N, C-alpha and C positions, 0 to 999 in steps of 0.2 A: 225656331232661334230663342224664343224666350226661355223654354225649358233648358236649352244648352247654357244661357247665361245664368238662370238660377242654380244650375248644378255647378257652374264653375264659381259662382259667388259662395255657394255652399262649401265647397272644397277648400277654398281660400280662407274661409272661417275656421275650418277644422285644423288647417296648416298652423293658423296663427294660434289658436288654442293650443295645440299640441307644442308649439314652440314655447309658450308660456307656461305650460304644465313641467316640460323639461327643465326649464330655467328656474322653476319653484324647488324642484326636486333636487337640483345642483347646488342650490343655496342651502336648502335643507340638510344636504350631507354635508357642506363645509361648516354649517353651524354645529352639527353633531360631531365633527372632528374636533372643531375648536373646544367644544364642551369636554369632549374626553380628554383633550390635552391640558385643560384647565384642572379637571379633576385629578389629573395623575400627582399633582402636588399635595393635594389634600389626602388622598387614598392610596400610597404606595403599594398597600397589599391588594393584589389582584385576586378574583374569583378563581383564576386557573392556578395561582399558588394554594388557595384554600382548599380546591378539590383533589390536589395531589397530595396535601398535607405537608406541605413544606413550609419551613419558616420564612418569615418576610425579609427579603434582602433590602428593600426599601431603594429610593433613589440618592444617589451620592450628591453631595453639594457642590455646584459648579457646574452640573450638566445641564443642557437645555431641556425644555419641556419634551421635544420629540425623543430625545435619549430617555428620559424617564418613562415616556409613553411605551415605548418600544421595550424598555427593560421589564415591564410588566408581563409581557408575552414572552419573555425569554428568562425564567426563573432560574435555569440551571448556569451558574457562574462560577468561575474558577476561584473565587474567593472562599467559599464553602469548605469547610473542614470535613464536613460528611454528608453524604448524599443520602436521602431518605427515600425509599422505593416502596411503594405500596402494592402489594399484589392482592386481587382479589380472588378467592376460591370458595365458590358456592356463596353462602351467607356468612360465613366468616372470613375476617379481614386480617391478614398477618403482615406486620411491619418487619422490615430487615434494612438495618443500616450498614451501608458499605463505607468502610472508612478509606478515604482517599489519600490522606496524609498531605494534604496540600497547604501550603502557607497561604497566609492573606494576601500576599504579592507575590507573584512570581516573575522576578526580574532576572534577563538573561545577561550576563556581564560580557563586555567586548573581547575580553581574553579568555582562554581556556584554563579552569580550575582543575588543578591536579589533584587526585584523590588516590589512595591506596586502594589497588585492586584486591577483591575479596572473591571468593568463589560464587557468591551470589551476584556479583556485577555482571551486567549484560551491556557489551559494547554495540555500537551501530555497526550495519553493515554497508556494502558499497554496491554501486551499479558498474555492470561491466558489459562489454560486447565481444561475443564469440568471433575469433578472427580465423580459425581453422585448427588443423591437427597437423603434427609433425613428430619426427623422431630425433632423440637426443641419445648420445653415447657417454658415459662416465668413463672416469680414468681406468677402471677395470675392464672395459670394453662391453659392458651391458647395456642393451638398448632400452630406453624408456619411451614409450609412446604418450606423448602429452598434447594437451589442448591449450591453445593460445588465448588468453582473455585480455583484452584491454580495458583499464580500469580509468573512469572519469566520474567523479561523484564530488558534489559541492552541496553544504548545508542550505537549504533555503528558510526554514523557519522552524519553531517548536510550537506545537500545539499547546493551548493554553489550559488544558485539563489533564490529569491522569486517567489512566484506565483502571477499572475495578481492581486490578492484581498489583495496583501500584507502580505501573511503569509509564514512562514519558514517551510522547511520540515524537519522533525526529522526522521532518520531511526534507529529504534530499532530492537533487535532479542531476541528471548527468547527459553528456553529450549535446552539443549546441544545435539548435533548430534555426532554420530561417524565420526572422521576425515576422516576415509578410504571412507566414502560415500560422501565426499565434493569435489566439483571440484576446479581445481586449481586456476582459478580466483577468487572463493567465499574465498579460503583459505587466498589469498592475502588480501581480504578486512577485513576479521577476524584478520588476523596479525597486519595491520594498526592500527584498532580500540583497539588492545592488548586484545582481548577476545577469549575465545574457540568457534569453530563453533557452530551455533544456528540451530535449525530446522527449525524455522519460522523467516521471515525477513518481515517487514512491514513499513509503514510510516505514520506518523501523522503530521497534520498541525496545528501549533502553531504559536502565536504571537512571534514576536521577542524579546521580553520581558520574555519570557517562556522557552529559548533555555537552554540546558543540555549539558556539555561536553561530549565527546566520551568516553566511558568506565565507565560511571556512571550506576551504579546499582540503578534501581527505586524500592523503598521500597513498601510494601503493604499498608503503612499507608500514600500513596499518596491519598487514599480515607478515608473516616470517616464513622461511623454508622450513618444510617439515610439520607444518601445521596443518590440522584437518578443518575443512570449511563444509558448508551446504551451500548448492546452487540451485537455484530456481529459475526455471525459463519454460518456454513454449516448445514442445516437440513439433518434429516435422510433420506437415500434413501429408497424409497418404490419399485423401481421397476416399471414395466409396470402394470398400473392400469386402471380399467375401469371408466365410466363417474360416477358411483353411489359413488365410494370410492374418486375419484379425485376431483370431483366437487360438489358431493352432490345431484346429480339428483335423483328424486324419483322413477325412473323406470317406466315399463309400469304396465299395469293389471295382476293380477294373472290369471284372466279367462276371458271368455266373448270373445273369437274370438282371443286371443294372443296365438301365437303358437312359443316357443322356444326363444322369444325375451324378456323375462320379464325384463333383466337387460341391454339390448341394448340401444343404443343413440336415435335411432329413425331417424326422418327426418333431414338432414343436410344442407338443402338449400331450395330455391324457385323454381318456375317453370322455363319457357323459359327465364324471365326476372327477375334477372339478368343472371341466366344459370351458376352459379358458386357458390363456398362455400366462404363465407366471411373470410377474415384473422382475426384470434384470436377466432374462433369459438371453443367453449369447446368441445373436444374430449378425446377418451381414448388417454393415452400415459404414458411417463416416469413421476413418481411422486415423489417429494423431491429432495434432493441432489441440492439446491438451495442456493443463499447467502441470507441471511436474519437477520434483525437487530431487537431485541427486545428493546423497547424504555421504559424510565422511570422505570428501575429495581431498587428497594429499596434495600439498603444494611442493613442486620439485624444484622450481627455479624462479627468481624475480628479476626482471630487468627493470632497474630504478630509472635510467635515463628515458626509456620509452614508456614506462609505465605499463609493464606486461608481466601477468601471472603464467607460469607454466604448470599445468595442473596435469597430474597423472591419470590416465584414462579419458573417457568421453564425458561430456556434459550434453544435455538436452538442448534442441534448439538449431536452427540453421546458422550457416556462417553469416554474420551481419547482425544476429538476433541479440536482443538484451536478456541480460541475466540480473539476478539478486544474489548477492554473495554476502553471506554473514558466518559468523563463528558456527563451528558444529556444536550440536545440542548433545549428540550421543558421544562425542569425544571431548571432553571439556578440557580446560587448561589444568596443568599440574601447578599446585603451589609453589614448587621450586622454579618453575620458568613461567612466570605471569606474562601476559601480552602487553604491547605498549598500552597503557590506559591513561586518559579514555581514548586516546589514538597517538599516532607517532608525530611529533612536531620536530621539525628540522631546526637545530641550534645554529647560531652564527659561527663561523670557523670551523664547523665539523664538515669532515670530508665525507662526500658521497660516492660510495662505490657504484661500480657500473653495473654490478650482477651480485645477486645473493643465491648461492646454491646450498642444498641440502648437504649437511656432511656426508663424505664417502664411507662406505662400510669398511670396518677393520679387516675383516676377513674376505679373500679372493672369492668371489662366488663360483669360479670355475675350476678352484683349486679341489681334488679330490681328496 
């Protein structure tokens, strides 16, 4: 009993000592943080900035100590006109400066600023949903197989820095989502933009003269009939497929010594040299469900009221899949017929047509 009481007393003393040590370490950490916060006022240039060879940005007047302390560990700010990048190659160090052409304060106006379109201008894209495929006939009687895509896109915000190529990044969202299925941080982003929660969020790189304000809803007339566009989507998943279906292999002979290997791959490598299978060898595996871009898709018709695009041909993805739609890169606009820039804006008193259709061919395609 005496040994048990002694052990109990010893354990109680160790526990008290451990609590005191924890309390002392916690107070020391608070003192250390306070000292670092206090030193932020005296020395705005941090060691991180000096290691990267960056000029001192300093702390802006009127900011709190915590903001100045955090700013020391975030030296990359949009107020910089040039970003210095240091690359170490062996013993020599080369410095390369990428001019980002950023203004000291990047302010977005509440209204759209209209600029003149140039061949170097790049507009934003939109988000769409694949609805299915159908057939249409023109006045000549020619059948056109088209894919119907519904457009729903709204600008959420503009990123506060440019890319190294000098493009701005426009964040857009589309198609409403149940708020109960949205995380808290995303709800805050949508609340700042003044929009409802969106199912899909993506970015488009645009030139600074094609920026749009946050909360602006992009109309389907951002495009026009006859225009060529690029559509990016996720292809249909086919599951695990063999080489004949996945890669189009011819297979082996049906007779003459082939036993139960008619659809198999066959040899996958060489002999002792190199003694291995080369990377990228076409084998059986998962087929589909990959990101794919269909280029130079022509717009046949636009349903303005229902916000639908009728595209000639097929586009990647399943019915109900989300798509990224942007102007074609390989078929740019002609200076004689520029697009709505930076986007289409409906004016008061302007008549809204129900449909916009590509002009009919002058010559009868069935005329010999």
